[in-house]
C-alpha positions as CSV (number, residue, x, y, z in Angstrom):
1,X,-12.5,-16.1,1.6
2,X,-10.1,-14.9,4.2
3,X,-11.1,-15.0,7.8
4,X,-13.3,-12.1,9.1
5,X,-12.2,-10.1,12.0
6,X,-14.3,-10.5,15.2
7,X,-18.0,-9.4,15.0
8,X,-17.4,-5.9,16.4
9,X,-15.9,-4.7,13.4
10,X,-16.3,-2.3,11.6
11,X,-16.1,0.8,14.1
12,X,-17.1,4.5,13.7
13,X,-15.1,7.0,15.4
14,X,-14.8,10.7,15.6
15,X,-11.7,12.3,14.6
16,X,-11.1,15.8,15.4
17,X,-13.8,18.4,14.8
18,X,-14.5,17.8,11.3
19,X,-13.4,13.8,10.7
20,X,-15.2,10.1,11.3
21,X,-12.9,7.1,10.9
22,X,-14.5,3.9,9.7
23,X,-12.3,1.1,10.8
24,X,-12.6,-2.4,9.8
25,X,-10.0,-4.1,12.4
26,X,-7.4,-3.0,15.0
27,X,-4.5,-4.7,12.6
28,X,-3.9,-5.3,8.9
29,X,-5.7,-8.2,7.0
30,X,-6.4,-8.9,3.9
31,X,-10.4,-8.7,4.6
32,X,-9.8,-5.3,6.5
33,X,-7.8,-3.9,3.8
34,X,-10.1,-4.9,0.8
35,X,-13.1,-3.7,3.1
36,X,-11.3,-0.2,3.4
37,X,-10.6,0.1,-0.2
38,X,-14.0,-0.7,-1.2
39,X,-15.6,1.2,1.1
40,X,-13.7,4.3,0.1
41,X,-14.7,3.9,-3.2
42,X,-18.5,3.5,-2.6
43,X,-18.0,6.9,-0.5
44,X,-16.4,8.5,-3.4
45,X,-19.3,7.3,-5.6
46,X,-22.0,8.3,-3.1
47,X,-20.7,10.8,-0.9
48,X,-21.9,11.3,2.8
49,X,-23.6,15.0,3.9
50,X,-21.0,17.6,3.7
51,X,-18.3,15.1,2.6
52,X,-14.9,17.1,1.6
53,X,-12.3,14.2,1.3
54,X,-11.7,10.5,2.1
55,X,-8.5,8.5,2.5
56,X,-7.8,5.1,3.7
57,X,-5.0,3.6,5.6
58,X,-4.1,0.1,6.2
59,X,-7.6,-0.8,7.4
60,X,-9.6,2.1,8.1
61,X,-11.1,5.0,6.0
62,X,-11.1,8.3,6.9
63,X,-13.7,11.0,6.0
64,X,-13.6,14.6,6.4
65,X,-16.8,16.7,6.3
66,X,-17.7,20.4,6.0
67,X,-19.3,21.6,9.4
68,X,-21.6,24.2,7.7
69,X,-23.5,21.8,5.6
70,X,-23.7,18.9,8.0
71,X,-22.8,17.7,11.6
72,X,-21.4,14.6,13.2
73,X,-24.8,12.8,13.7
74,X,-25.8,13.1,10.0
75,X,-22.4,12.0,8.9
76,X,-22.4,8.9,11.5
77,X,-26.1,8.0,10.2
78,X,-25.1,7.9,6.9
79,X,-21.9,6.0,7.5
80,X,-23.8,3.4,9.3
81,X,-26.3,2.9,6.7
82,X,-23.7,2.6,4.0
83,X,-21.6,0.0,6.3
84,X,-25.2,-2.1,6.7
85,X,-25.8,-2.5,2.6
86,X,-23.4,-5.2,2.3
87,X,-20.4,-7.1,3.5
88,X,-17.6,-5.1,2.9
89,X,-14.9,-7.7,4.0
90,X,-16.2,-9.9,0.8
91,X,-16.6,-6.8,-1.3
92,X,-14.7,-6.3,-4.9
93,X,-11.8,-4.2,-5.1
94,X,-12.4,-0.8,-6.8
95,X,-12.2,-0.3,-10.5
96,X,-9.8,1.5,-12.4
97,X,-6.7,-0.6,-10.6
98,X,-3.5,-1.0,-12.4
99,X,-1.1,-4.0,-12.0
100,X,2.9,-2.7,-12.2
101,X,5.4,-4.6,-13.5
102,X,8.7,-3.2,-11.7
103,X,12.1,-4.0,-12.3
104,X,14.4,-4.3,-9.2
105,X,18.1,-5.2,-8.2
106,X,18.1,-7.6,-5.3
107,X,21.1,-7.7,-3.3
108,X,24.7,-6.3,-4.1
109,X,26.1,-3.2,-2.9
110,X,22.5,-1.5,-4.2
111,X,20.6,-3.4,-1.8
112,X,23.0,-4.7,1.2
113,X,20.6,-6.3,3.4
114,X,19.1,-9.1,1.4
115,X,21.0,-11.6,2.9
116,X,20.3,-10.8,6.4
117,X,16.4,-10.3,5.7
118,X,16.4,-13.8,3.6
119,X,18.2,-15.7,6.6
120,X,15.6,-14.1,9.4
121,X,12.8,-15.4,6.7
122,X,14.6,-18.8,6.5
123,X,15.5,-18.5,3.0
124,X,18.5,-18.4,0.9
125,X,19.0,-15.2,-1.1
126,X,17.8,-16.7,-4.1
127,X,14.9,-18.3,-2.3
128,X,14.3,-14.8,-1.1
129,X,14.0,-13.1,-4.6
130,X,11.9,-15.7,-5.9
131,X,9.4,-15.3,-3.2
132,X,9.2,-11.6,-3.3
133,X,8.6,-11.7,-7.2
134,X,6.5,-14.7,-7.0
135,X,2.9,-12.9,-7.4
136,X,1.7,-9.1,-7.5
137,X,1.6,-7.5,-4.1
138,X,-1.5,-5.0,-3.4
139,X,-1.0,-1.3,-2.7
140,X,-2.3,-1.3,0.7
141,X,-2.0,2.2,1.6
142,X,0.0,5.4,0.7
143,X,1.7,7.0,3.4
144,X,4.9,8.2,5.6
145,X,6.1,10.1,2.6
146,X,4.2,11.4,-0.8
147,X,3.3,8.7,-3.0
148,X,5.0,6.0,-0.8
149,X,3.4,2.4,-1.1
150,X,3.1,-0.3,1.5
151,X,2.8,-3.4,-0.1
152,X,1.5,-6.9,0.8
153,X,1.1,-9.4,2.0
154,X,4.2,-11.6,1.6
155,X,3.8,-15.1,2.7
156,X,4.1,-16.0,6.8
157,X,7.8,-16.5,6.4
158,X,8.1,-12.9,5.8
159,X,6.8,-11.8,9.4
160,X,10.2,-10.9,10.2
161,X,10.7,-7.8,12.7
162,X,12.1,-4.6,12.0
163,X,15.6,-3.4,12.9
164,X,16.3,-2.5,16.4
165,X,18.4,0.3,15.1
166,X,17.8,2.9,12.2
167,X,19.7,2.8,8.8
168,X,20.8,6.4,8.2
169,X,19.2,7.0,4.8
170,X,18.3,4.5,2.0
171,X,18.0,6.1,-1.5
172,X,14.8,7.1,-3.4
173,X,13.3,3.9,-5.0
174,X,14.9,1.5,-2.4
175,X,12.7,-1.6,-1.5
176,X,12.6,-2.4,2.1
177,X,11.0,-5.4,3.8
178,X,9.6,-6.2,7.5
179,X,6.5,-8.0,9.0
180,X,5.2,-9.5,5.8
181,X,5.2,-5.9,4.0
182,X,7.4,-4.2,1.4
183,X,7.7,-0.4,1.0
184,X,9.1,1.4,-2.0
185,X,10.7,4.7,-1.0
186,X,9.6,7.6,-2.5
187,X,12.3,9.7,-1.0
188,X,15.6,9.4,0.4
189,X,15.0,8.9,4.1
190,X,16.2,6.8,7.0
191,X,14.6,3.4,8.1
192,X,14.2,0.5,10.4
193,X,13.2,-1.8,7.5
194,X,15.9,-3.9,5.9
195,X,16.8,-2.6,2.4
196,X,16.8,-5.6,0.0
197,X,15.8,-4.2,-3.4
198,X,16.5,-1.2,-5.5
199,X,14.3,0.2,-8.2
200,X,14.5,3.2,-10.2
201,X,10.7,4.2,-9.7
202,X,10.0,7.9,-9.2
203,X,6.7,7.5,-7.0
204,X,6.2,11.2,-6.5
205,X,6.1,13.3,-9.1
206,X,5.0,17.1,-8.3
207,X,5.4,18.3,-11.4
208,X,2.5,16.3,-13.0
209,X,-1.1,16.5,-12.7
210,X,-1.6,13.4,-10.8
211,X,1.7,13.5,-8.8
212,X,1.4,9.9,-7.2
213,X,2.4,7.1,-9.7
214,X,0.8,4.4,-7.6
215,X,-2.8,4.5,-5.9
216,X,-4.2,2.1,-3.1
217,X,-5.6,-1.1,-4.6
218,X,-3.0,-1.3,-7.5
219,X,-0.8,-4.2,-7.6
220,X,3.1,-4.4,-7.8
221,X,5.0,-7.6,-9.0
222,X,8.8,-7.3,-9.0
223,X,11.2,-8.4,-11.9
224,X,14.7,-9.0,-11.0
225,X,17.4,-7.0,-13.3
226,X,20.9,-6.6,-13.3
227,X,22.5,-3.6,-11.8
228,X,23.5,-2.5,-15.3
229,X,20.1,-2.9,-16.7
230,X,18.8,-0.6,-13.9
231,X,21.1,2.0,-14.7
232,X,20.4,2.2,-18.4
233,X,16.6,2.2,-17.3
234,X,17.2,5.2,-15.0
235,X,19.0,7.2,-17.4
236,X,16.5,6.5,-20.4
237,X,13.1,5.6,-18.9
238,X,11.2,8.4,-17.1
239,X,9.0,5.4,-15.5
240,X,12.4,3.5,-14.5
241,X,11.1,0.4,-16.6
242,X,7.6,0.2,-15.0
243,X,5.1,-1.0,-17.0
244,X,1.3,-0.9,-16.3
245,X,-1.8,-2.9,-17.4
246,X,-5.2,-2.4,-16.2
247,X,-6.7,-4.8,-13.7
248,X,-10.0,-6.1,-15.2
249,X,-13.2,-4.8,-13.1
250,X,-14.0,-7.9,-10.5
251,X,-10.6,-9.4,-10.5
252,X,-9.7,-10.5,-7.1
């Protein structure tokens, strides 16, 4: 079992006039992220009084409630009771998760900072690709831009810093790395993270009933492909070559 945060977690805080934040740590850890995902799923299955919506960050769950049908004391009490029901740091991850295999080009002109990032991790470029692609990475949260996943955690040698400056722009589908996490960009944007791979994923699909391709708790495993293969996938496959399978309930 991963190490637990100190015993003063979880903590419930008030956010604005109609929100509560349940935090399972003050920094990302496997246990805190697992707890946040499991606790949100429990809330969505059995809402607290007046609950309007929930969302997760890396280690917290936000709950917004309707003040016309509840109050802070009632929501705080319900959250406290739910927290006491089990050890959320060791909870099963939510059902309905998917495991995605995602083709990606590493290095080349499409992802020019692979060698730099690999050197910071103490690896050759080929070793870096094998390390990144070795195992599925959990979607820890969605943030910064619509549908944009934060994935992790990579092995400890990937605890590399962000850049001191900004890359003016990376394209949609860019795969970037820092602090043991990877992010796939859902839109073209500036970044302080190093651009090591390129996918053909379309993560934000506003024309679809469900606009976000990935969900917190999903897993993503990258598969190296050539630039030519990725270009063909981009032109012929709306999913950019990505394939998903359901993860069995109770799987780690």
